[in-house]
Structure formats: structure tokens, C-alpha cells
FIMARVEX-648786 format. One line per 2 residues: number of its first residue (from 1); their letters; for each residue x, y, z of N, C-alpha, C, O. Coordinates in nm, 3 decimals. Layout:
N
NUM	a	X Y Z X Y Z X Y Z X Y Z ~ ...
% end
This chain:
150
1	mi	7.806 17.712 -0.995 7.739 17.627 -0.858 7.864 17.515 -0.796 7.916 17.417 -0.850 ~ 7.882 17.568 -0.676 7.962 17.476 -0.616 7.891 17.354 -0.560 7.786 17.351 -0.495
3	tl	7.970 17.255 -0.598 7.932 17.096 -0.552 8.009 17.033 -0.505 8.115 17.072 -0.553 ~ 8.035 16.929 -0.416 8.114 16.862 -0.375 8.188 16.794 -0.481 8.281 16.732 -0.429
5	an	8.186 16.780 -0.605 8.249 16.738 -0.739 8.383 16.828 -0.751 8.498 16.785 -0.759 ~ 8.345 16.953 -0.751 8.444 17.060 -0.776 8.490 17.134 -0.695 8.533 17.238 -0.744
7	ls	8.504 17.122 -0.541 8.532 17.188 -0.455 8.689 17.192 -0.428 8.756 17.090 -0.435 ~ 8.733 17.294 -0.402 8.875 17.326 -0.408 8.934 17.404 -0.300 8.856 17.494 -0.269
9	pn	9.047 17.406 -0.227 9.082 17.462 -0.151 9.122 17.626 -0.225 9.144 17.629 -0.346 ~ 9.129 17.745 -0.148 9.149 17.837 -0.199 9.318 17.855 -0.239 9.398 17.772 -0.194
11	vg	9.362 17.963 -0.320 9.475 17.950 -0.346 9.598 17.997 -0.233 9.597 18.101 -0.166 ~ 9.688 17.905 -0.233 9.785 17.984 -0.108 9.741 17.868 -0.005 9.838 17.812 0.047
13	an	9.617 17.822 0.035 9.591 17.784 0.162 9.674 17.645 0.192 9.721 17.623 0.303 ~ 9.685 17.574 0.105 9.762 17.441 0.085 9.904 17.462 0.044 9.929 17.498 -0.071
15	rk	10.009 17.438 0.141 10.118 17.442 0.092 10.231 17.301 0.111 10.218 17.214 0.198 ~ 10.318 17.305 0.029 10.385 17.154 0.056 10.461 17.161 0.209 10.479 17.268 0.268
17	rk	10.498 17.043 0.258 10.567 17.045 0.381 10.693 17.034 0.359 10.749 16.960 0.278 ~ 10.764 17.153 0.478 10.914 17.143 0.453 10.962 16.936 0.475 10.928 16.846 0.551
19	rv	11.057 16.953 0.351 11.110 16.795 0.359 11.255 16.832 0.390 11.317 16.902 0.310 ~ 11.308 16.790 0.499 11.466 16.846 0.532 11.526 16.721 0.523 11.471 16.613 0.502
21	gr	11.654 16.747 0.544 11.740 16.600 0.521 11.781 16.528 0.397 11.833 16.416 0.400 ~ 11.754 16.602 0.279 11.706 16.542 0.146 11.848 16.557 0.057 11.857 16.522 -0.061
23	gp	11.946 16.611 0.130 12.081 16.642 0.048 12.106 16.762 0.001 12.004 16.828 -0.019 ~ 12.229 16.825 -0.029 12.255 16.954 -0.067 12.168 17.026 -0.153 12.115 17.134 -0.128
25	gs	12.158 16.953 -0.260 12.045 17.026 -0.342 11.894 17.093 -0.333 11.830 17.171 -0.404 ~ 11.868 17.020 -0.202 11.759 17.081 -0.194 11.746 17.206 -0.094 11.645 17.274 -0.073
27	gr	11.891 17.223 -0.028 11.881 17.335 0.030 11.868 17.337 0.173 11.930 17.416 0.245 ~ 11.784 17.246 0.216 11.789 17.168 0.358 11.857 17.052 0.420 11.821 16.990 0.520
29	gk	11.967 17.032 0.343 12.037 16.928 0.355 12.107 16.898 0.488 12.061 16.940 0.594 ~ 12.229 16.818 0.480 12.327 16.812 0.566 12.272 16.844 0.716 12.210 16.744 0.753
31	ta	12.271 16.932 0.802 12.226 16.932 0.937 12.080 16.937 0.923 12.014 16.919 1.026 ~ 12.027 16.956 0.827 11.850 16.970 0.833 11.765 17.074 0.906 11.655 17.062 0.961
33	tr	11.840 17.171 0.893 11.780 17.286 0.945 11.807 17.322 1.097 11.761 17.426 1.146 ~ 11.887 17.230 1.173 11.865 17.207 1.328 12.020 17.278 1.380 12.057 17.279 1.497
35	gh	12.095 17.331 1.270 12.223 17.401 1.347 12.332 17.295 1.344 12.310 17.181 1.302 ~ 12.453 17.337 1.389 12.585 17.245 1.450 12.583 17.249 1.562 12.581 17.350 1.631
37	kg	12.584 17.089 1.611 12.607 17.087 1.774 12.510 17.114 1.853 12.405 17.162 1.812 ~ 12.535 17.086 1.980 12.419 17.129 2.083 12.316 17.027 2.093 12.304 16.935 2.011
39	an	12.244 17.045 2.191 12.133 16.939 2.239 11.988 16.957 2.123 11.898 16.876 2.102 ~ 12.003 17.052 2.081 11.868 17.020 1.976 11.919 17.010 1.845 11.839 17.029 1.755
41	sr	12.043 16.983 1.815 12.083 16.940 1.688 12.046 16.767 1.704 12.003 16.698 1.612 ~ 12.067 16.733 1.812 12.092 16.565 1.800 11.906 16.527 1.822 11.806 16.592 1.855
43	sg	11.939 16.374 1.780 11.802 16.320 1.790 11.732 16.280 1.915 11.817 16.264 2.002 ~ 11.625 16.260 1.955 11.548 16.253 2.077 11.576 16.388 2.177 11.516 16.388 2.285
45	as	11.647 16.482 2.153 11.617 16.617 2.205 11.482 16.655 2.236 11.390 16.631 2.158 ~ 11.463 16.726 2.370 11.359 16.793 2.362 11.330 16.845 2.491 11.344 16.770 2.587
47	vr	11.294 16.955 2.507 11.285 17.035 2.640 11.157 16.965 2.703 11.059 16.937 2.634 ~ 11.165 16.938 2.848 11.023 16.876 2.916 10.948 17.020 2.941 10.991 17.135 2.946
49	pg	10.830 16.971 2.955 10.738 17.044 2.952 10.744 17.121 3.093 10.753 17.053 3.195 ~ 10.739 17.279 3.105 10.729 17.353 3.198 10.940 17.404 3.222 10.990 17.479 3.306
51	fe	10.993 17.342 3.137 11.149 17.395 3.148 11.161 17.556 3.122 11.058 17.607 3.076 ~ 11.250 17.626 3.139 11.246 17.746 3.144 11.364 17.793 3.107 11.391 17.912 3.124
53	gg	11.444 17.712 3.054 11.594 17.739 2.992 11.681 17.726 3.143 11.789 17.784 3.136 ~ 11.656 17.666 3.269 11.739 17.707 3.385 11.653 17.810 3.460 11.662 17.797 3.582
55	qm	11.594 17.880 3.429 11.502 17.959 3.526 11.416 17.887 3.613 11.375 17.776 3.579 ~ 11.380 17.941 3.731 11.307 17.867 3.803 11.170 17.879 3.759 11.116 17.989 3.752
57	pl	11.102 17.754 3.723 11.006 17.750 3.649 10.868 17.812 3.712 10.856 17.836 3.832 ~ 10.780 17.832 3.626 10.671 17.901 3.706 10.578 17.826 3.808 10.507 17.884 3.889
59	qr	10.583 17.744 3.800 10.517 17.623 3.894 10.567 17.628 4.011 10.488 17.622 4.105 ~ 10.702 17.639 4.038 10.807 17.651 4.148 10.816 17.781 4.217 10.871 17.811 4.324
61	rl	10.740 17.865 4.119 10.781 18.021 4.161 10.641 18.067 4.230 10.644 18.156 4.314 ~ 10.529 18.011 4.197 10.408 18.046 4.250 10.385 17.968 4.397 10.400 17.846 4.399
63	pk	10.354 18.028 4.502 10.318 17.987 4.621 10.203 17.880 4.598 10.112 17.872 4.515 ~ 10.263 17.769 4.749 10.154 17.674 4.728 10.091 17.706 4.854 10.144 17.740 4.960
65	rg	9.990 17.694 4.831 9.862 17.701 4.956 9.755 17.597 5.001 9.701 17.526 4.916 ~ 9.726 17.589 5.118 9.649 17.461 5.149 9.671 17.291 5.147 9.776 17.229 5.160
67	fh	9.576 17.255 5.132 9.607 17.076 5.125 9.518 17.027 5.035 9.398 17.051 5.047 ~ 9.564 16.955 4.941 9.483 16.897 4.843 9.490 16.724 4.881 9.587 16.649 4.886
69	nk	9.342 16.698 4.904 9.348 16.514 4.933 9.329 16.452 4.823 9.218 16.455 4.769 ~ 9.434 16.383 4.770 9.430 16.283 4.690 9.326 16.173 4.687 9.286 16.133 4.578
71	fk	9.276 16.116 4.813 9.205 16.026 4.847 9.041 16.067 4.864 8.951 16.001 4.915 ~ 9.037 16.197 4.804 8.896 16.269 4.822 8.810 16.161 4.722 8.848 16.116 4.615
73	te	8.681 16.136 4.791 8.582 16.091 4.706 8.512 16.188 4.629 8.456 16.281 4.687 ~ 8.510 16.177 4.493 8.410 16.288 4.417 8.251 16.233 4.395 8.223 16.126 4.341
75	ys	8.165 16.319 4.443 8.015 16.267 4.385 7.957 16.374 4.326 7.967 16.495 4.343 ~ 7.855 16.259 4.208 7.799 16.361 4.136 7.663 16.385 4.230 7.614 16.297 4.301
77	ii	7.621 16.497 4.218 7.504 16.567 4.291 7.392 16.597 4.228 7.381 16.683 4.141 ~ 7.282 16.508 4.281 7.142 16.498 4.207 7.070 16.548 4.318 7.096 16.523 4.435
79	sl	6.949 16.643 4.263 6.868 16.685 4.328 6.727 16.630 4.310 6.683 16.601 4.198 ~ 6.656 16.617 4.424 6.513 16.546 4.394 6.438 16.625 4.277 6.363 16.560 4.204
81	dq	6.454 16.753 4.258 6.389 16.793 4.131 6.409 16.731 3.988 6.328 16.725 3.896 ~ 6.552 16.681 3.994 6.572 16.613 3.900 6.535 16.482 3.842 6.518 16.457 3.722
83	ln	6.523 16.386 3.963 6.439 16.239 3.993 6.280 16.286 3.936 6.225 16.178 3.917 ~ 6.211 16.364 3.912 6.096 16.384 3.874 6.074 16.355 3.722 5.960 16.320 3.690
85	kf	6.153 16.365 3.640 6.153 16.345 3.475 6.142 16.155 3.463 6.101 16.102 3.361 ~ 6.181 16.086 3.571 6.157 15.970 3.588 5.993 15.921 3.597 5.918 16.003 3.651
87	da	5.936 15.801 3.551 5.784 15.763 3.553 5.800 15.715 3.683 5.905 15.682 3.738 ~ 5.661 15.715 3.737 5.608 15.698 3.907 5.666 15.550 3.888 5.693 15.509 3.775
89	gt	5.681 15.486 3.981 5.729 15.331 3.999 5.869 15.271 3.925 5.899 15.153 3.944 ~ 5.931 15.333 3.865 6.045 15.298 3.829 6.167 15.285 3.899 6.194 15.387 3.961
91	di	6.252 15.193 3.911 6.344 15.147 3.937 6.469 15.236 3.906 6.523 15.214 3.797 ~ 6.522 15.331 3.984 6.634 15.397 3.928 6.768 15.354 3.966 6.808 15.371 4.081
93	ti	6.834 15.305 3.882 6.953 15.270 3.916 7.089 15.405 3.859 7.072 15.504 3.788 ~ 7.191 15.364 3.913 7.286 15.438 3.882 7.324 15.443 3.730 7.349 15.549 3.673
95	em	7.325 15.302 3.660 7.322 15.293 3.504 7.217 15.426 3.405 7.247 15.496 3.309 ~ 7.105 15.416 3.477 7.012 15.504 3.438 7.024 15.648 3.460 6.966 15.719 3.378
97	lv	7.099 15.714 3.571 7.157 15.798 3.598 7.229 15.861 3.510 7.192 15.965 3.456 ~ 7.342 15.802 3.487 7.439 15.790 3.412 7.387 15.834 3.250 7.407 15.946 3.203
99	re	7.320 15.726 3.179 7.258 15.729 3.053 7.173 15.878 3.046 7.200 15.950 2.949 ~ 7.092 15.917 3.123 7.015 16.026 3.160 7.105 16.187 3.157 7.057 16.300 3.148
101	gl	7.245 16.146 3.169 7.320 16.265 3.175 7.326 16.338 3.338 7.397 16.434 3.369 ~ 7.247 16.275 3.414 7.246 16.320 3.570 7.386 16.305 3.631 7.414 16.388 3.717
103	ak	7.476 16.213 3.602 7.560 16.178 3.664 7.694 16.139 3.589 7.683 16.099 3.473 ~ 7.811 16.147 3.645 7.891 16.090 3.571 7.971 15.958 3.594 7.994 15.908 3.704
105	nd	8.004 15.916 3.487 8.025 15.740 3.541 8.138 15.698 3.628 8.156 15.587 3.677 ~ 8.209 15.802 3.639 8.355 15.764 3.713 8.312 15.801 3.866 8.395 15.791 3.956
107	qm	8.201 15.838 3.887 8.199 15.928 4.005 8.132 15.858 4.135 8.112 15.747 4.084 ~ 8.089 15.848 4.249 7.968 15.793 4.296 7.862 15.908 4.293 7.887 16.024 4.258
109	ik	7.737 15.859 4.336 7.605 15.931 4.336 7.553 15.951 4.467 7.528 15.864 4.551 ~ 7.536 16.104 4.480 7.445 16.117 4.621 7.351 16.232 4.557 7.361 16.313 4.465
111	vl	7.251 16.196 4.657 7.125 16.256 4.631 7.066 16.358 4.717 7.004 16.317 4.815 ~ 7.076 16.495 4.695 7.038 16.578 4.775 6.889 16.626 4.761 6.823 16.628 4.657
113	an	6.830 16.683 4.951 6.665 16.692 4.906 6.648 16.849 4.890 6.592 16.923 4.971 ~ 6.718 16.892 4.748 6.688 17.021 4.675 6.547 16.988 4.598 6.531 16.906 4.507
115	ge	6.454 17.072 4.658 6.340 17.058 4.563 6.233 16.989 4.624 6.227 17.004 4.746 ~ 6.136 16.908 4.565 6.040 16.835 4.589 6.046 16.683 4.503 6.113 16.671 4.401
117	is	5.982 16.591 4.551 5.967 16.505 4.450 5.785 16.428 4.458 5.725 16.397 4.561 ~ 5.746 16.418 4.348 5.580 16.396 4.347 5.554 16.251 4.300 5.436 16.216 4.289
119	ra	5.661 16.154 4.269 5.645 16.029 4.235 5.691 15.931 4.311 5.807 15.948 4.350 ~ 5.638 15.835 4.345 5.660 15.676 4.399 5.767 15.622 4.326 5.744 15.522 4.257
121	it	5.911 15.683 4.330 6.027 15.559 4.243 6.105 15.507 4.363 6.110 15.550 4.478 ~ 6.166 15.400 4.301 6.259 15.320 4.410 6.390 15.363 4.326 6.402 15.358 4.204
123	ik	6.498 15.412 4.433 6.633 15.454 4.374 6.722 15.371 4.449 6.719 15.328 4.564 ~ 6.800 15.361 4.359 6.974 15.269 4.439 7.089 15.342 4.390 7.135 15.346 4.275
125	vd	7.134 15.410 4.513 7.261 15.496 4.487 7.358 15.480 4.592 7.341 15.410 4.692 ~ 7.454 15.543 4.567 7.581 15.543 4.662 7.551 15.583 4.814 7.575 15.509 4.909
127	ki	7.484 15.731 4.823 7.480 15.800 4.928 7.337 15.885 4.904 7.295 15.910 4.792 ~ 7.281 15.917 5.008 7.120 16.011 4.995 7.136 16.061 5.169 7.165 15.995 5.269
129	sv	7.102 16.216 5.148 7.079 16.251 5.255 6.967 16.251 5.318 6.859 16.258 5.259 ~ 6.980 16.243 5.445 6.818 16.202 5.552 6.716 16.276 5.474 6.634 16.204 5.416
131	ga	6.702 16.411 5.460 6.597 16.482 5.396 6.534 16.427 5.299 6.414 16.405 5.281 ~ 6.677 16.393 5.205 6.592 16.329 5.072 6.526 16.216 5.082 6.418 16.205 5.024
133	kn	6.582 16.109 5.157 6.533 15.997 5.176 6.394 16.008 5.266 6.321 15.909 5.260 ~ 6.361 16.092 5.329 6.229 16.151 5.384 6.137 16.160 5.301 6.038 16.087 5.294
135	ki	6.178 16.299 5.194 6.107 16.335 5.115 6.058 16.183 4.992 5.943 16.161 4.952 ~ 6.141 16.127 4.968 6.106 15.989 4.891 6.018 15.903 4.952 5.920 15.858 4.891
137	ea	6.045 15.874 5.068 6.010 15.764 5.134 5.844 15.839 5.162 5.748 15.762 5.155 ~ 5.821 15.970 5.189 5.669 16.001 5.194 5.595 16.022 5.076 5.474 16.039 5.072
139	ag	5.685 16.019 4.966 5.603 16.069 4.853 5.560 15.891 4.759 5.532 15.873 4.640 ~ 5.574 15.774 4.890 5.551 15.653 4.864 5.656 15.546 4.807 5.627 15.427 4.792
141	gk	5.789 15.602 4.775 5.877 15.567 4.724 5.977 15.494 4.837 5.961 15.494 4.959 ~ 6.096 15.425 4.750 6.164 15.360 4.817 6.334 15.376 4.823 6.389 15.408 4.718
143	vi	6.385 15.362 4.897 6.547 15.388 4.894 6.637 15.286 4.903 6.602 15.220 5.001 ~ 6.731 15.238 4.856 6.823 15.160 4.874 6.963 15.242 4.830 6.984 15.305 4.726
145	ei	7.042 15.222 4.933 7.173 15.260 4.939 7.272 15.138 4.916 7.268 15.030 4.976 ~ 7.350 15.171 4.833 7.462 15.071 4.809 7.553 15.060 4.893 7.586 15.171 4.937
147	di	7.611 14.975 4.936 7.744 14.978 5.005 7.860 14.945 4.943 7.870 14.856 4.858 ~ 7.961 15.027 4.989 8.086 15.043 4.878 8.166 14.894 4.881 8.249 14.857 4.797
149	ae	8.127 14.831 4.981 8.192 14.694 5.016 8.135 14.585 4.874 8.189 14.486 4.825 ~ 8.031 14.642 4.847 7.958 14.518 4.733 8.040 14.484 4.593 7.995 14.401 4.514
% end
């Protein structure tokens, strides 16, 4: 019977690591398997990511398309259906939504009017669509939009 006390790896599964540069008797001394001269024989030498030996690298060979706005604000989108999981009368904050896994911690939150809401809740988010706001208020809830400047 195998127990934690007598576990052992399969034969040949664990091999000793190659120790280089430990004298001529080791068989891997002197140049330490690096060969003679050249960039890769020297310490600190490495090829940067994407370098293809002087050939035009892939990221420069491929065509560039469109425009990427690096200042774009990313929103975590939440539907009204997802807010039904909270009890009626709950004050829903961004921290609660992140804790429940409905939103990401580093993104702003926007609530959209997908589905229906059947509970009176108070929600505090960065943005909310007009339709979602109307549906929450029709159910007896309240919406507080957080100003970015706060």
C-alpha cells in the first residue's frame, strides 16, 4: 500500500542537474559548454524577445491595422438580472460587486438595462444607462452615480 511515508518518484524521473564550469575532470569545465568566443560565450549575453537573428521580426512584418486608444476607460458591464441576487433594501457598492465576482477591481462599473429587476435596491456605481436607472427606480430603488472627480 502506498502512503505518504513511502512515496518515491518513478525510476529515471529525477535527474541530477548539469553542473558546468567545475574543472576539466567534470567533462564540462573550461568553457562550460558555451564554446569559444562570440556573444553567447560571454556573461550577460542574451537575445532580446522577438529578435530573429537580424531577420525582420514577426511583429514588424505583420500589417498594422486600426487605432488603439491607450486612454480608453474599460468598464465592467453588469446587467439588471445580476443585481437580483442581492436582497431587497441592500446598499450595493463597488466593493460588494467586486467581492461577488460581478466586476473587476481595476475597472469602472456600468449597469445596463439587460433583463428586469424585481427588488428595491440602492446602487452606487460609476455609470448607469438611462433604461437601467428607470427600471431600478420603478422597482422602488435608488441610484447614486459616483463622480470620477471624487
